[in-house]
N, C-alpha and C positions, 0 to 999 in steps of 0.2 A: 389742234384746235383750228376751227375754220370760222372766220367772220363773214357775215353776209347781211345784206339789207332786207327790207321787208318784202321784196319781190320773191324771196325764197322761203317765206314763212308758211310752210306746209309740213304737216306731220310726216308725209312720205319722205321728204328730204331729210328731216331730222332722224327718222328711223334708219334710213340707209347709211347715213354718216355714222351713227352709233354702231351699226353692224360691222362697219370697217374699223372701229376703234377710234373714231374721230369725234371730238367733243364739238357739237355745233354751238356757235354763238350767233344766233340769228335774231334780229330785232323783230319784235311782235308787232303786228299791224295795229292793234287797238291801243298800244302803249304810247305815251308821249315820247318825244325825241331825246330823252335824257339817258339813253342807254350807254352812251360813250363809244358806241361802235364806229361812229363817223371819224373819230380821231385816229383810230388804228387804220381804218380803211383809207383815209386820205393819204397817209404816209405811203402805203403800198401803191395806190393809184398814181400818186404824183411821181414816185420813183420810176414806174413803168412809163409814164408820159415823158419824163426827162430823157429816158434812154431811147424812146422812139420818136423824139421830137424832130430830128433831122429827116427831111423828106425821103432820102434814099433808104432809110431804115423803115420808115412807115409803110412805104409801098412795096418794099422788098424786090428791088430790081435785080439783085444779085441771085443768080441761079446756084452758085457754089456756096456751100455752107461755110467754108473756111473764110471766104471773103466777107460774108455777112457777119460772121463772128468778129473778124478784125474791125469792121466798121462799128459794130456794137461796142467793142472795147474802146475804140477811139471816141465814140460819143460819151462813154462813161468817163473817160479822162477829161474831156472837155466840160462835162457837167460838174465834175469835182473842182476843176480849175475855176469855174464861175462861182461856185457855192462857197469856196473857202477863200479867205483873204490872202493876198500876195504877201510873201515874206520879205 
């Protein structure tokens, strides 16, 4: 299943997704904003934003993939530590 906003509301995109066996959940342009897609989309976008919040990950200074992966894991741990209360 793929969630998308109104910018992708074209029959071409829907058809191509169905050809690949993916169910499109794309908001319609002429419909009011009560589709509920924003709730699902916000969770995904916020998770990506939290992981790429540190400047070093956003700009991708590291040329080595293993170093970038290590920094990404560190950012993930820091994000979890901030989001969960201390024991």
